[in-house]
N, CA and C atoms as an extended XYZ file, in Angstrom:
357
Properties=species:S:1:pos:R:3:atomname:S:1:resname:S:1:resid:I:1 pbc="F F F"
N         0.858       -1.168        0.000 N   MET     1
C         0.000        0.000        0.000 CA  MET     1
C         0.910        1.239        0.000 C   MET     1
N         0.572        2.182       -0.848 N   THR     2
C         1.396        3.389       -0.948 CA  THR     2
C         1.089        4.348        0.198 C   THR     2
N         1.983        5.299        0.392 N   ASP     3
C         1.746        6.323        1.421 CA  ASP     3
C         0.499        7.136        1.097 C   ASP     3
N         0.274        7.402       -0.181 N   ALA     4
C        -0.919        8.153       -0.592 CA  ALA     4
C        -2.195        7.369       -0.257 C   ALA     4
N        -2.170        6.061       -0.475 N   GLU     5
C        -3.329        5.222       -0.156 CA  GLU     5
C        -3.556        5.167        1.353 C   GLU     5
N        -2.472        5.086        2.097 N   ARG     6
C        -2.581        5.100        3.560 CA  ARG     6
C        -3.216        6.402        4.041 C   ARG     6
N        -2.756        7.499        3.460 N   LYS     7
C        -3.310        8.808        3.827 CA  LYS     7
C        -4.796        8.879        3.481 C   LYS     7
N        -5.136        8.388        2.321 N   GLN     8
C        -6.527        8.400        1.878 CA  GLN     8
C        -7.423        7.597        2.827 C   GLN     8
N        -6.961        6.436        3.237 N   LEU     9
C        -7.738        5.611        4.175 CA  LEU     9
C        -7.872        6.299        5.527 C   LEU     9
N        -6.810        6.926        5.971 N   THR    10
C        -6.851        7.649        7.248 CA  THR    10
C        -7.860        8.790        7.162 C   THR    10
N        -7.818        9.536        6.072 N   GLU    11
C        -8.755       10.644        5.887 CA  GLU    11
C       -10.194       10.165        5.763 C   GLU    11
N       -10.383        8.918        5.342 N   ALA    12
C       -11.730        8.353        5.212 CA  ALA    12
C       -12.261        7.823        6.546 C   ALA    12
N       -11.435        7.875        7.594 N   GLY    13
C       -11.919        7.463        8.911 CA  GLY    13
C       -11.332        6.168        9.425 C   GLY    13
N       -10.284        5.688        8.803 N   MET    14
C        -9.649        4.441        9.243 CA  MET    14
C        -8.499        4.759       10.193 C   MET    14
N        -8.422        4.015       11.280 N   ASN    15
C        -7.280        4.120       12.181 CA  ASN    15
C        -6.256        3.114       11.673 C   ASN    15
N        -5.377        3.588       10.813 N   LEU    16
C        -4.444        2.709       10.119 CA  LEU    16
C        -3.476        2.021       11.082 C   LEU    16
N        -3.066        2.729       12.117 N   GLU    17
C        -2.138        2.138       13.081 CA  GLU    17
C        -2.763        0.921       13.767 C   GLU    17
N        -3.985        1.066       14.209 N   THR    18
C        -4.686       -0.049       14.853 CA  THR    18
C        -4.929       -1.185       13.869 C   THR    18
N        -5.315       -0.829       12.643 N   ALA    19
C        -5.567       -1.858       11.622 CA  ALA    19
C        -4.304       -2.658       11.338 C   ALA    19
N        -3.186       -1.962       11.214 N   MET    20
C        -1.932       -2.666       10.925 CA  MET    20
C        -1.551       -3.590       12.087 C   MET    20
N        -1.772       -3.146       13.308 N   GLU    21
C        -1.504       -4.018       14.462 CA  GLU    21
C        -2.405       -5.248       14.409 C   GLU    21
N        -3.675       -5.020       14.125 N   ARG    22
C        -4.641       -6.120       14.082 CA  ARG    22
C        -4.295       -7.128       12.994 C   ARG    22
N        -3.740       -6.639       11.883 N   PHE    23
C        -3.388       -7.500       10.766 CA  PHE    23
C        -1.895       -7.814       10.740 C   PHE    23
N        -1.274       -7.756       11.908 N   MET    24
C         0.125       -8.167       12.122 CA  MET    24
C         1.089       -7.477       11.156 C   MET    24
N         0.810       -6.187       10.885 N   ASN    25
C         1.641       -5.384        9.976 CA  ASN    25
C         1.806       -6.025        8.593 C   ASN    25
N         0.800       -6.771        8.200 N   ASN    26
C         0.811       -7.458        6.905 CA  ASN    26
C        -0.096       -6.694        5.936 C   ASN    26
N         0.526       -5.868        5.089 N   ASP    27
C        -0.225       -5.054        4.128 CA  ASP    27
C        -1.134       -5.900        3.240 C   ASP    27
N        -0.608       -7.020        2.729 N   SER    28
C        -1.427       -7.816        1.812 CA  SER    28
C        -2.659       -8.394        2.494 C   SER    28
N        -2.511       -8.795        3.738 N   LEU    29
C        -3.655       -9.335        4.475 CA  LEU    29
C        -4.693       -8.244        4.695 C   LEU    29
N        -4.240       -7.076        5.116 N   LEU    30
C        -5.163       -5.958        5.312 CA  LEU    30
C        -5.858       -5.611        4.001 C   LEU    30
N        -5.107       -5.527        2.933 N   GLU    31
C        -5.693       -5.207        1.631 CA  GLU    31
C        -6.752       -6.229        1.228 C   GLU    31
N        -6.485       -7.492        1.496 N   ARG    32
C        -7.445       -8.544        1.157 CA  ARG    32
C        -8.775       -8.323        1.890 C   ARG    32
N        -8.687       -7.954        3.170 N   PHE    33
C        -9.907       -7.734        3.942 CA  PHE    33
C       -10.596       -6.427        3.565 C   PHE    33
N        -9.817       -5.424        3.189 N   LEU    34
C       -10.425       -4.176        2.721 CA  LEU    34
C       -11.202       -4.409        1.431 C   LEU    34
N       -10.677       -5.246        0.569 N   LYS    35
C       -11.381       -5.576       -0.670 CA  LYS    35
C       -12.673       -6.349       -0.367 C   LYS    35
N       -12.621       -7.208        0.648 N   LYS    36
C       -13.829       -7.953        1.033 CA  LYS    36
C       -14.904       -7.014        1.554 C   LYS    36
N       -14.480       -5.935        2.232 N   PHE    37
C       -15.438       -4.966        2.749 CA  PHE    37
C       -16.279       -4.382        1.616 C   PHE    37
N       -15.668       -4.215        0.460 N   GLN    38
C       -16.388       -3.665       -0.681 CA  GLN    38
C       -17.569       -4.552       -1.094 C   GLN    38
N       -17.506       -5.825       -0.758 N   ASN    39
C       -18.584       -6.759       -1.111 CA  ASN    39
C       -19.483       -7.108        0.069 C   ASN    39
N       -19.206       -6.524        1.224 N   ASP    40
C       -20.014       -6.803        2.412 CA  ASP    40
C       -21.437       -6.288        2.199 C   ASP    40
N       -22.405       -7.081        2.572 N   LYS    41
C       -23.805       -6.762        2.306 CA  LYS    41
C       -24.521       -6.090        3.485 C   LYS    41
N       -23.858       -5.950        4.614 N   SER    42
C       -24.562       -5.479        5.808 CA  SER    42
C       -25.101       -4.055        5.672 C   SER    42
N       -24.379       -3.163        4.995 N   TYR    43
C       -24.871       -1.786        4.833 CA  TYR    43
C       -26.149       -1.770        3.993 C   TYR    43
N       -26.141       -2.467        2.861 N   ASN    44
C       -27.348       -2.518        2.022 CA  ASN    44
C       -28.499       -3.198        2.746 C   ASN    44
N       -28.171       -4.236        3.500 N   GLU    45
C       -29.189       -4.928        4.298 CA  GLU    45
C       -29.801       -3.960        5.321 C   GLU    45
N       -28.964       -3.143        5.923 N   LEU    46
C       -29.429       -2.154        6.902 CA  LEU    46
C       -30.381       -1.154        6.246 C   LEU    46
N       -29.999       -0.632        5.094 N   LYS    47
C       -30.869        0.318        4.388 CA  LYS    47
C       -32.212       -0.315        4.049 C   LYS    47
N       -32.174       -1.543        3.542 N   GLU    48
C       -33.407       -2.234        3.168 CA  GLU    48
C       -34.287       -2.510        4.387 C   GLU    48
N       -33.667       -2.915        5.474 N   ALA    49
C       -34.429       -3.225        6.698 CA  ALA    49
C       -35.098       -1.971        7.248 C   ALA    49
N       -34.380       -0.856        7.220 N   ILE    50
C       -34.977        0.396        7.702 CA  ILE    50
C       -36.126        0.810        6.790 C   ILE    50
N       -35.939        0.713        5.488 N   ALA    51
C       -37.000        1.069        4.541 CA  ALA    51
C       -38.243        0.212        4.751 C   ALA    51
N       -38.039       -1.048        5.139 N   ALA    52
C       -39.156       -1.966        5.370 CA  ALA    52
C       -39.657       -1.920        6.815 C   ALA    52
N       -39.029       -1.079        7.632 N   ALA    53
C       -39.359       -0.973        9.065 CA  ALA    53
C       -39.254       -2.335        9.763 C   ALA    53
N       -38.284       -3.122        9.339 N   ASP    54
C       -38.037       -4.436        9.927 CA  ASP    54
C       -37.025       -4.265       11.059 C   ASP    54
N       -37.530       -4.153       12.258 N   LYS    55
C       -36.697       -3.823       13.426 CA  LYS    55
C       -35.630       -4.871       13.714 C   LYS    55
N       -35.999       -6.121       13.657 N   ASP    56
C       -35.038       -7.187       13.958 CA  ASP    56
C       -33.929       -7.246       12.914 C   ASP    56
N       -34.312       -7.141       11.668 N   ARG    57
C       -33.333       -7.167       10.585 CA  ARG    57
C       -32.427       -5.936       10.625 C   ARG    57
N       -32.987       -4.791       10.970 N   ALA    58
C       -32.196       -3.558       11.078 CA  ALA    58
C       -31.166       -3.699       12.197 C   ALA    58
N       -31.583       -4.233       13.332 N   PHE    59
C       -30.639       -4.440       14.430 CA  PHE    59
C       -29.530       -5.401       14.008 C   PHE    59
N       -29.887       -6.514       13.395 N   ALA    60
C       -28.886       -7.512       12.987 CA  ALA    60
C       -27.897       -6.921       11.983 C   ALA    60
N       -28.396       -6.185       11.002 N   ALA    61
C       -27.515       -5.597        9.986 CA  ALA    61
C       -26.627       -4.521       10.589 C   ALA    61
N       -27.181       -3.715       11.467 N   SER    62
C       -26.409       -2.670       12.131 CA  SER    62
C       -25.314       -3.288       13.001 C   SER    62
N       -25.669       -4.324       13.715 N   HIS    63
C       -24.709       -5.017       14.580 CA  HIS    63
C       -23.583       -5.638       13.745 C   HIS    63
N       -23.925       -6.223       12.616 N   THR    64
C       -22.918       -6.815       11.734 CA  THR    64
C       -21.995       -5.739       11.169 C   THR    64
N       -22.568       -4.634       10.717 N   LEU    65
C       -21.761       -3.535       10.185 CA  LEU    65
C       -20.843       -2.962       11.265 C   LEU    65
N       -21.341       -2.904       12.477 N   LYS    66
C       -20.509       -2.440       13.594 CA  LYS    66
C       -19.297       -3.346       13.764 C   LYS    66
N       -19.508       -4.641       13.744 N   GLY    67
C       -18.407       -5.588       13.901 CA  GLY    67
C       -17.406       -5.518       12.773 C   GLY    67
N       -17.903       -5.438       11.559 N   VAL    68
C       -17.017       -5.362       10.392 CA  VAL    68
C       -16.190       -4.079       10.452 C   VAL    68
N       -16.839       -2.966       10.757 N   SER    69
C       -16.112       -1.690       10.793 CA  SER    69
C       -15.121       -1.657       11.949 C   SER    69
N       -15.448       -2.278       13.057 N   ALA    70
C       -14.515       -2.340       14.190 CA  ALA    70
C       -13.297       -3.192       13.825 C   ALA    70
N       -13.532       -4.330       13.205 N   ASN    71
C       -12.419       -5.218       12.837 CA  ASN    71
C       -11.455       -4.575       11.851 C   ASN    71
N       -11.968       -3.694       10.992 N   LEU    72
C       -11.116       -3.040       10.005 CA  LEU    72
C       -10.628       -1.670       10.489 C   LEU    72
N       -10.926       -1.340       11.723 N   SER    73
C       -10.511       -0.066       12.335 CA  SER    73
C       -11.068        1.151       11.603 C   SER    73
N       -12.280        1.030       11.095 N   PHE    74
C       -12.989        2.182       10.550 CA  PHE    74
C       -13.662        2.860       11.749 C   PHE    74
N       -12.862        3.544       12.531 N   ASP    75
C       -13.306        4.049       13.827 CA  ASP    75
C       -14.498        4.993       13.746 C   ASP    75
N       -14.493        5.893       12.778 N   THR    76
C       -15.580        6.868       12.675 CA  THR    76
C       -16.890        6.169       12.339 C   THR    76
N       -16.864        5.277       11.366 N   LEU    77
C       -18.059        4.513       11.023 CA  LEU    77
C       -18.493        3.652       12.193 C   LEU    77
N       -17.547        3.011       12.826 N   CYS    78
C       -17.867        2.140       13.960 CA  CYS    78
C       -18.567        2.918       15.073 C   CYS    78
N       -18.084        4.105       15.352 N   GLU    79
C       -18.693        4.939       16.400 CA  GLU    79
C       -20.151        5.259       16.063 C   GLU    79
N       -20.388        5.651       14.826 N   LYS    80
C       -21.753        6.021       14.419 CA  LYS    80
C       -22.691        4.810       14.426 C   LYS    80
N       -22.228        3.705       13.868 N   VAL    81
C       -23.088        2.528       13.779 CA  VAL    81
C       -23.254        1.866       15.157 C   VAL    81
N       -22.292        2.040       16.044 N   SER    82
C       -22.436        1.520       17.415 CA  SER    82
C       -23.575        2.228       18.137 C   SER    82
N       -23.632        3.534       17.971 N   LYS    83
C       -24.739        4.302       18.580 CA  LYS    83
C       -26.076        3.866       18.002 C   LYS    83
N       -26.084        3.650       16.697 N   GLN    84
C       -27.309        3.202       16.042 CA  GLN    84
C       -27.725        1.826       16.560 C   GLN    84
N       -26.759        0.929       16.670 N   THR    85
C       -27.040       -0.424       17.160 CA  THR    85
C       -27.653       -0.369       18.549 C   THR    85
N       -27.130        0.491       19.397 N   GLU    86
C       -27.655        0.614       20.766 CA  GLU    86
C       -29.084        1.157       20.765 C   GLU    86
N       -29.380        2.058       19.846 N   GLU    87
C       -30.766        2.546       19.742 CA  GLU    87
C       -31.687        1.401       19.350 C   GLU    87
N       -31.278        0.622       18.353 N   PHE    88
C       -32.095       -0.520       17.946 CA  PHE    88
C       -32.225       -1.526       19.093 C   PHE    88
N       -31.121       -1.773       19.788 N   ARG    89
C       -31.130       -2.743       20.883 CA  ARG    89
C       -32.117       -2.329       21.991 C   ARG    89
N       -32.184       -1.021       22.241 N   SER    90
C       -33.058       -0.530       23.313 CA  SER    90
C       -34.520       -0.419       22.876 C   SER    90
N       -34.785       -0.742       21.606 N   GLY    91
C       -36.161       -0.699       21.123 CA  GLY    91
C       -36.536        0.628       20.487 C   GLY    91
N       -35.575        1.514       20.303 N   SER    92
C       -35.836        2.829       19.697 CA  SER    92
C       -35.548        2.775       18.194 C   SER    92
N       -36.412        2.065       17.481 N   PHE    93
C       -36.213        1.900       16.043 CA  PHE    93
C       -36.150        3.247       15.332 C   PHE    93
N       -37.062        4.149       15.665 N   GLU    94
C       -37.112        5.442       14.981 CA  GLU    94
C       -35.822        6.228       15.207 C   GLU    94
N       -35.306        6.207       16.424 N   ALA    95
C       -34.056        6.926       16.715 CA  ALA    95
C       -32.897        6.303       15.944 C   ALA    95
N       -32.852        4.990       15.889 N   GLY    96
C       -31.801        4.308       15.127 CA  GLY    96
C       -31.913        4.599       13.643 C   GLY    96
N       -33.122        4.569       13.124 N   ALA    97
C       -33.339        4.850       11.706 CA  ALA    97
C       -32.946        6.287       11.381 C   ALA    97
N       -33.194        7.204       12.295 N   ALA    98
C       -32.852        8.611       12.082 CA  ALA    98
C       -31.342        8.833       12.001 C   ALA    98
N       -30.560        7.892       12.500 N   MET    99
C       -29.102        8.009       12.475 CA  MET    99
C       -28.519        7.561       11.133 C   MET    99
N       -29.367        7.096       10.248 N   MET   100
C       -28.899        6.532        8.982 CA  MET   100
C       -28.136        7.543        8.133 C   MET   100
N       -28.517        8.803        8.198 N   GLU   101
C       -27.814        9.820        7.409 CA  GLU   101
C       -26.341        9.903        7.813 C   GLU   101
N       -26.071        9.909        9.119 N   ASP   102
C       -24.687        9.945        9.599 CA  ASP   102
C       -23.932        8.668        9.247 C   ASP   102
N       -24.589        7.527        9.405 N   VAL   103
C       -23.976        6.247        9.069 CA  VAL   103
C       -23.644        6.214        7.575 C   VAL   103
N       -24.579        6.648        6.767 N   THR   104
C       -24.380        6.660        5.307 CA  THR   104
C       -23.213        7.560        4.921 C   THR   104
N       -23.140        8.717        5.517 N   GLU   105
C       -22.050        9.642        5.200 CA  GLU   105
C       -20.688        8.988        5.450 C   GLU   105
N       -20.537        8.334        6.590 N   GLU   106
C       -19.266        7.678        6.913 CA  GLU   106
C       -19.014        6.468        6.024 C   GLU   106
N       -20.056        5.688        5.798 N   TYR   107
C       -19.914        4.500        4.953 CA  TYR   107
C       -19.489        4.905        3.544 C   TYR   107
N       -20.138        5.906        2.997 N   GLU   108
C       -19.827        6.326        1.628 CA  GLU   108
C       -18.428        6.915        1.514 C   GLU   108
N       -17.957        7.574        2.559 N   ARG   109
C       -16.592        8.110        2.551 CA  ARG   109
C       -15.582        6.961        2.436 C   ARG   109
N       -15.804        5.914        3.206 N   ILE   110
C       -14.913        4.747        3.177 CA  ILE   110
C       -15.046        4.010        1.845 C   ILE   110
N       -16.271        3.805        1.406 N   ALA   111
C       -16.504        3.092        0.149 CA  ALA   111
C       -15.839        3.823       -1.024 C   ALA   111
N       -15.908        5.136       -1.031 N   ALA   112
C       -15.307        5.921       -2.111 CA  ALA   112
C       -13.780        5.776       -2.092 C   ALA   112
N       -13.199        5.821       -0.912 N   ALA   113
C       -11.740        5.671       -0.805 CA  ALA   113
C       -11.311        4.281       -1.271 C   ALA   113
N       -12.035        3.267       -0.847 N   LEU   114
C       -11.683        1.898       -1.247 CA  LEU   114
C       -11.857        1.708       -2.751 C   LEU   114
N       -12.888        2.283       -3.311 N   LYS   115
C       -13.107        2.158       -4.752 CA  LYS   115
C       -11.979        2.851       -5.516 C   LYS   115
N       -11.559        3.997       -5.031 N   GLU   116
C       -10.475        4.708       -5.711 CA  GLU   116
C        -9.165        3.936       -5.614 C   GLU   116
N        -8.930        3.305       -4.473 N   ILE   117
C        -7.677        2.572       -4.266 CA  ILE   117
C        -7.679        1.226       -4.999 C   ILE   117
N        -8.775        0.480       -4.850 N   PHE   118
C        -8.793       -0.890       -5.360 CA  PHE   118
C        -9.626       -1.086       -6.628 C   PHE   118
N       -10.399       -0.078       -6.979 N   GLY   119
C       -11.237       -0.204       -8.174 CA  GLY   119
C       -12.586       -0.796       -7.904 C   GLY   119
């Protein structure tokens, strides 16, 4: 990974230092998982569940996205989706759904950076 790509990921909300520690300072391993994130379905599942007002599915998708973003050290996204997950967990579907704009903003920032880096 180039220094420019590292900077881009950091600016997109990734804690690169933590990610590298988690992936044993193995750039290729981290890159492999970042590419997998591009195909992760939890964000789309979350949008669909909220649109359908499916509370259980929204919680499950939000919880999955939280885990994926935490594992990849997407700290900003993880923070936003963690708050959303807690709203869903407490039964506040409307409050969790209202957080979708913030979650989307962070998700799209990361998705755009990954698309630019990996295609």
